[in-house]
Biopython code that builds the backbone (N, CA, C, O; Angstrom):
import numpy as np
from Bio.PDB.StructureBuilder import StructureBuilder

atoms = [
    (1, "MET", "N", (127.039, 87.159, 97.913)),
    (1, "MET", "CA", (126.695, 89.278, 97.907)),
    (1, "MET", "C", (125.466, 89.303, 98.434)),
    (1, "MET", "O", (124.586, 89.015, 97.623)),
    (2, "LEU", "N", (125.197, 89.488, 99.249)),
    (2, "LEU", "CA", (123.566, 90.704, 99.298)),
    (2, "LEU", "C", (122.959, 91.626, 98.426)),
    (2, "LEU", "O", (123.147, 92.788, 98.787)),
    (3, "LEU", "N", (122.358, 91.512, 97.500)),
    (3, "LEU", "CA", (121.947, 92.167, 96.474)),
    (3, "LEU", "C", (121.751, 93.658, 96.746)),
    (3, "LEU", "O", (122.355, 94.670, 96.391)),
    (4, "ALA", "N", (120.516, 93.380, 97.626)),
    (4, "ALA", "CA", (120.029, 94.267, 98.010)),
    (4, "ALA", "C", (120.731, 95.483, 99.083)),
    (4, "ALA", "O", (120.359, 96.642, 99.267)),
    (5, "GLY", "N", (121.687, 94.853, 99.592)),
    (5, "GLY", "CA", (122.761, 96.147, 100.571)),
    (5, "GLY", "C", (123.669, 96.293, 99.572)),
    (5, "GLY", "O", (124.697, 96.859, 99.945)),
    (6, "SER", "N", (123.631, 95.900, 98.166)),
    (6, "SER", "CA", (125.276, 96.165, 97.238)),
    (6, "SER", "C", (125.104, 98.062, 97.285)),
    (6, "SER", "O", (124.121, 98.799, 97.215)),
    (7, "PRO", "N", (126.475, 98.300, 97.426)),
    (7, "PRO", "CA", (126.281, 99.934, 96.376)),
    (7, "PRO", "C", (126.599, 99.553, 94.906)),
    (7, "PRO", "O", (127.379, 100.274, 94.283)),
    (8, "LEU", "N", (126.252, 98.870, 94.533)),
    (8, "LEU", "CA", (126.336, 98.646, 93.250)),
    (8, "LEU", "C", (125.124, 99.010, 92.222)),
    (8, "LEU", "O", (124.990, 99.135, 91.004)),
    (9, "VAL", "N", (124.131, 99.134, 93.662)),
    (9, "VAL", "CA", (122.287, 98.734, 92.677)),
    (9, "VAL", "C", (121.818, 99.901, 93.863)),
    (9, "VAL", "O", (120.693, 99.844, 94.359)),
    (10, "ALA", "N", (122.859, 101.014, 94.276)),
    (10, "ALA", "CA", (121.811, 102.082, 95.769)),
    (10, "ALA", "C", (120.973, 102.657, 94.408)),
    (10, "ALA", "O", (121.764, 103.110, 93.581)),
    (11, "GLY", "N", (120.144, 102.707, 94.162)),
    (11, "GLY", "CA", (119.323, 104.230, 94.190)),
    (11, "GLY", "C", (118.482, 103.464, 92.849)),
    (11, "GLY", "O", (117.862, 104.029, 91.948)),
    (12, "VAL", "N", (118.710, 101.907, 93.076)),
    (12, "VAL", "CA", (118.127, 100.914, 91.186)),
    (12, "VAL", "C", (116.578, 100.853, 91.512)),
    (12, "VAL", "O", (116.473, 100.024, 92.415)),
    (13, "THR", "N", (116.066, 101.058, 91.379)),
    (13, "THR", "CA", (114.452, 100.639, 92.105)),
    (13, "THR", "C", (113.222, 100.203, 90.822)),
    (13, "THR", "O", (112.844, 100.736, 89.778)),
    (14, "GLY", "N", (113.041, 99.536, 91.221)),
    (14, "GLY", "CA", (111.128, 98.350, 89.840)),
    (14, "GLY", "C", (112.342, 97.677, 89.067)),
    (14, "GLY", "O", (112.231, 97.810, 87.848)),
    (15, "ARG", "N", (113.325, 97.078, 89.426)),
    (15, "ARG", "CA", (113.779, 96.392, 88.197)),
    (15, "ARG", "C", (113.614, 94.624, 88.933)),
    (15, "ARG", "O", (113.246, 94.414, 90.089)),
    (16, "TYR", "N", (113.868, 93.893, 88.251)),
    (16, "TYR", "CA", (113.585, 92.261, 88.809)),
    (16, "TYR", "C", (115.248, 91.965, 88.723)),
    (16, "TYR", "O", (115.974, 92.709, 88.063)),
    (17, "PHE", "N", (115.771, 90.799, 89.461)),
    (17, "PHE", "CA", (117.009, 90.489, 89.655)),
    (17, "PHE", "C", (116.994, 89.332, 90.185)),
    (17, "PHE", "O", (116.574, 88.947, 91.276)),
    (18, "GLU", "N", (117.693, 88.576, 88.968)),
    (18, "GLU", "CA", (117.692, 86.715, 89.826)),
    (18, "GLU", "C", (119.620, 86.747, 89.962)),
    (18, "GLU", "O", (120.353, 87.600, 89.462)),
    (19, "ASP", "N", (119.929, 85.862, 90.568)),
    (19, "ASP", "CA", (121.366, 85.523, 91.255)),
    (19, "ASP", "C", (122.483, 86.745, 90.952)),
    (19, "ASP", "O", (123.654, 86.734, 90.572)),
    (20, "CYS", "N", (121.571, 87.761, 91.295)),
    (20, "CYS", "CA", (122.603, 88.896, 91.336)),
    (20, "CYS", "C", (122.804, 89.638, 90.300)),
    (20, "CYS", "O", (123.856, 90.251, 90.115)),
    (21, "GLN", "N", (121.509, 89.663, 89.281)),
    (21, "GLN", "CA", (122.790, 90.032, 87.489)),
    (21, "GLN", "C", (120.517, 90.432, 87.245)),
    (21, "GLN", "O", (119.564, 89.658, 87.340)),
    (22, "GLU", "N", (120.572, 91.658, 86.991)),
    (22, "GLU", "CA", (119.332, 92.471, 86.028)),
    (22, "GLU", "C", (118.771, 91.278, 85.851)),
    (22, "GLU", "O", (119.614, 90.387, 85.956)),
    (23, "ALA", "N", (117.230, 90.718, 85.527)),
    (23, "ALA", "CA", (117.155, 89.485, 84.898)),
    (23, "ALA", "C", (116.273, 90.271, 83.101)),
    (23, "ALA", "O", (115.918, 91.416, 82.820)),
    (24, "ASP", "N", (116.249, 89.466, 82.613)),
    (24, "ASP", "CA", (115.796, 89.153, 80.875)),
    (24, "ASP", "C", (113.927, 88.526, 81.307)),
    (24, "ASP", "O", (113.392, 87.832, 82.171)),
    (25, "ARG", "N", (113.519, 89.306, 80.081)),
    (25, "ARG", "CA", (112.027, 88.963, 80.036)),
    (25, "ARG", "C", (112.472, 87.693, 79.745)),
    (25, "ARG", "O", (113.610, 87.516, 79.309)),
    (26, "HIS", "N", (111.201, 86.205, 80.063)),
    (26, "HIS", "CA", (111.467, 85.195, 80.105)),
    (26, "HIS", "C", (111.085, 84.775, 78.392)),
    (26, "HIS", "O", (110.435, 85.319, 77.498)),
    (27, "ARG", "N", (112.045, 83.247, 78.550)),
    (27, "ARG", "CA", (111.797, 82.866, 76.756)),
    (27, "ARG", "C", (111.128, 81.744, 76.759)),
    (27, "ARG", "O", (110.916, 81.594, 77.963)),
    (28, "PRO", "N", (110.673, 80.893, 76.245)),
    (28, "PRO", "CA", (110.149, 79.634, 76.362)),
    (28, "PRO", "C", (110.864, 78.546, 76.282)),
    (28, "PRO", "O", (111.500, 78.133, 75.312)),
    (29, "GLY", "N", (110.704, 77.918, 77.707)),
    (29, "GLY", "CA", (111.587, 76.698, 77.429)),
    (29, "GLY", "C", (112.769, 77.175, 78.379)),
    (29, "GLY", "O", (113.773, 76.465, 78.430)),
    (30, "VAL", "N", (112.732, 77.834, 78.806)),
    (30, "VAL", "CA", (114.204, 78.390, 80.102)),
    (30, "VAL", "C", (113.407, 78.696, 81.333)),
    (30, "VAL", "O", (112.278, 79.188, 81.347)),
    (31, "ARG", "N", (114.116, 78.353, 82.342)),
    (31, "ARG", "CA", (112.835, 78.536, 83.605)),
    (31, "ARG", "C", (113.630, 79.396, 84.668)),
    (31, "ARG", "O", (114.053, 79.264, 85.816)),
    (32, "CYS", "N", (113.603, 80.426, 83.584)),
    (32, "CYS", "CA", (114.277, 82.102, 84.562)),
    (32, "CYS", "C", (113.488, 82.795, 83.883)),
    (32, "CYS", "O", (112.682, 82.362, 83.059)),
    (33, "GLY", "N", (113.692, 84.054, 84.222)),
    (33, "GLY", "CA", (112.898, 85.806, 84.228)),
    (33, "GLY", "C", (111.960, 86.572, 83.606)),
    (33, "GLY", "O", (111.215, 85.832, 82.963)),
    (34, "ILE", "N", (111.741, 87.399, 83.534)),
    (34, "ILE", "CA", (110.649, 88.061, 84.396)),
    (34, "ILE", "C", (109.120, 87.764, 82.722)),
    (34, "ILE", "O", (109.069, 87.880, 81.497)),
    (35, "ALA", "N", (108.147, 87.326, 83.981)),
    (35, "ALA", "CA", (106.986, 86.845, 82.937)),
    (35, "ALA", "C", (106.549, 88.021, 83.027)),
    (35, "ALA", "O", (106.895, 88.937, 83.773)),
    (36, "GLU", "N", (105.261, 87.937, 81.720)),
    (36, "GLU", "CA", (104.857, 89.351, 81.364)),
    (36, "GLU", "C", (103.657, 89.501, 81.633)),
    (36, "GLU", "O", (102.949, 90.078, 80.808)),
    (37, "HIS", "N", (103.067, 88.995, 82.935)),
    (37, "HIS", "CA", (102.920, 89.655, 83.349)),
    (37, "HIS", "C", (102.743, 90.290, 84.789)),
    (37, "HIS", "O", (101.847, 90.739, 85.504)),
    (38, "ALA", "N", (104.313, 90.038, 84.807)),
    (38, "ALA", "CA", (104.738, 90.678, 85.823)),
    (38, "ALA", "C", (105.175, 91.934, 85.652)),
    (38, "ALA", "O", (105.479, 92.709, 86.559)),
    (39, "LEU", "N", (105.214, 92.164, 84.382)),
    (39, "LEU", "CA", (106.053, 93.803, 83.424)),
    (39, "LEU", "C", (104.068, 94.435, 83.299)),
    (39, "LEU", "O", (104.035, 95.643, 83.063)),
    (40, "ASP", "N", (102.618, 93.779, 83.426)),
    (40, "ASP", "CA", (101.422, 94.406, 82.708)),
    (40, "ASP", "C", (100.891, 95.304, 83.829)),
    (40, "ASP", "O", (100.256, 94.857, 84.784)),
    (41, "PRO", "N", (101.198, 96.632, 83.651)),
    (41, "PRO", "CA", (100.528, 98.090, 84.682)),
    (41, "PRO", "C", (98.915, 97.623, 85.320)),
    (41, "PRO", "O", (98.700, 97.228, 86.467)),
    (42, "ASP", "N", (98.120, 97.761, 84.460)),
    (42, "ASP", "CA", (97.503, 97.207, 84.242)),
    (42, "ASP", "C", (97.011, 96.283, 85.657)),
    (42, "ASP", "O", (96.368, 96.524, 86.678)),
    (43, "ARG", "N", (97.690, 95.142, 85.088)),
    (43, "ARG", "CA", (97.698, 93.527, 85.973)),
    (43, "ARG", "C", (98.292, 94.055, 87.337)),
    (43, "ARG", "O", (97.670, 93.576, 88.285)),
    (44, "ALA", "N", (99.342, 94.925, 87.723)),
    (44, "ALA", "CA", (99.957, 96.126, 88.745)),
    (44, "ALA", "C", (98.805, 96.568, 89.954)),
    (44, "ALA", "O", (98.394, 96.180, 91.047)),
    (45, "ALA", "N", (98.521, 98.021, 88.618)),
    (45, "ALA", "CA", (97.038, 98.569, 89.801)),
    (45, "ALA", "C", (96.224, 97.796, 90.403)),
    (45, "ALA", "O", (95.722, 98.196, 91.454)),
    (46, "ARG", "N", (95.821, 96.218, 89.774)),
    (46, "ARG", "CA", (94.755, 95.298, 89.687)),
    (46, "ARG", "C", (94.975, 94.985, 91.395)),
    (46, "ARG", "O", (94.242, 95.108, 92.376)),
    (47, "LEU", "N", (96.485, 94.484, 91.170)),
    (47, "LEU", "CA", (97.038, 93.501, 92.264)),
    (47, "LEU", "C", (96.917, 94.360, 93.261)),
    (47, "LEU", "O", (96.192, 93.940, 94.163)),
    (48, "TRP", "N", (97.413, 95.522, 93.440)),
    (48, "TRP", "CA", (97.345, 97.119, 94.747)),
    (48, "TRP", "C", (96.053, 97.043, 94.401)),
    (48, "TRP", "O", (95.714, 96.168, 95.198)),
    (49, "HIS", "N", (95.163, 97.283, 93.859)),
    (49, "HIS", "CA", (94.109, 97.818, 94.432)),
    (49, "HIS", "C", (93.120, 96.582, 95.173)),
    (49, "HIS", "O", (92.301, 96.861, 96.048)),
    (50, "LEU", "N", (93.336, 95.267, 94.696)),
    (50, "LEU", "CA", (93.086, 94.119, 95.635)),
    (50, "LEU", "C", (93.345, 94.081, 97.485)),
    (50, "LEU", "O", (92.722, 93.923, 98.535)),
    (51, "SER", "N", (94.460, 94.297, 97.052)),
    (51, "SER", "CA", (95.791, 94.119, 98.330)),
    (51, "SER", "C", (95.028, 94.915, 99.262)),
    (51, "SER", "O", (94.388, 94.445, 100.204)),
    (52, "THR", "N", (95.175, 96.882, 98.785)),
    (52, "THR", "CA", (94.109, 97.031, 99.606)),
    (52, "THR", "C", (93.296, 97.152, 100.417)),
    (52, "THR", "O", (93.155, 97.502, 101.589)),
    (53, "GLY", "N", (92.519, 96.632, 99.204)),
    (53, "GLY", "CA", (91.334, 96.778, 100.108)),
    (53, "GLY", "C", (91.538, 95.238, 100.799)),
    (53, "GLY", "O", (90.452, 94.661, 100.867)),
    (54, "LEU", "N", (92.332, 94.675, 101.170)),
    (54, "LEU", "CA", (91.759, 93.334, 102.205)),
    (54, "LEU", "C", (92.054, 94.042, 103.376)),
    (54, "LEU", "O", (91.399, 93.720, 104.367)),
    (55, "LEU", "N", (93.093, 95.151, 103.526)),
    (55, "LEU", "CA", (93.851, 95.813, 104.173)),
    (55, "LEU", "C", (92.800, 96.149, 104.777)),
    (55, "LEU", "O", (93.006, 95.788, 105.936)),
    (56, "ALA", "N", (91.660, 96.678, 104.719)),
    (56, "ALA", "CA", (90.877, 97.627, 105.069)),
    (56, "ALA", "C", (90.034, 97.636, 106.011)),
    (56, "ALA", "O", (89.041, 97.019, 105.625)),
    (57, "VAL", "N", (89.891, 98.052, 107.159)),
    (57, "VAL", "CA", (88.757, 97.624, 108.189)),
    (57, "VAL", "C", (87.624, 98.188, 108.482)),
    (57, "VAL", "O", (86.882, 97.683, 109.324)),
]
sb = StructureBuilder()
sb.init_structure("model")
sb.init_model(0)
sb.init_chain("A")
sb.init_seg("    ")
for serial, (resi, resn, name, xyz) in enumerate(atoms, 1):
    if name == "N":
        sb.init_residue(resn, " ", resi, " ")
    sb.init_atom(name, np.array(xyz, "f"), 0.0, 1.0, " ", f" {name:<3s}", serial, name[0])
structure = sb.get_structure()
């Protein structure tokens, strides 16, 4: 099933998914889950700022 096109997630934003299921936070020793840095709003803002700076002409 294509998750992005599924009516089951219509209107759902700002979430991480793995294998068509909403992902949990990463746990040590497990090779899945959302890394802490992916949930850090300060890092997200910094990445946004750096990315838009690369687009400036």
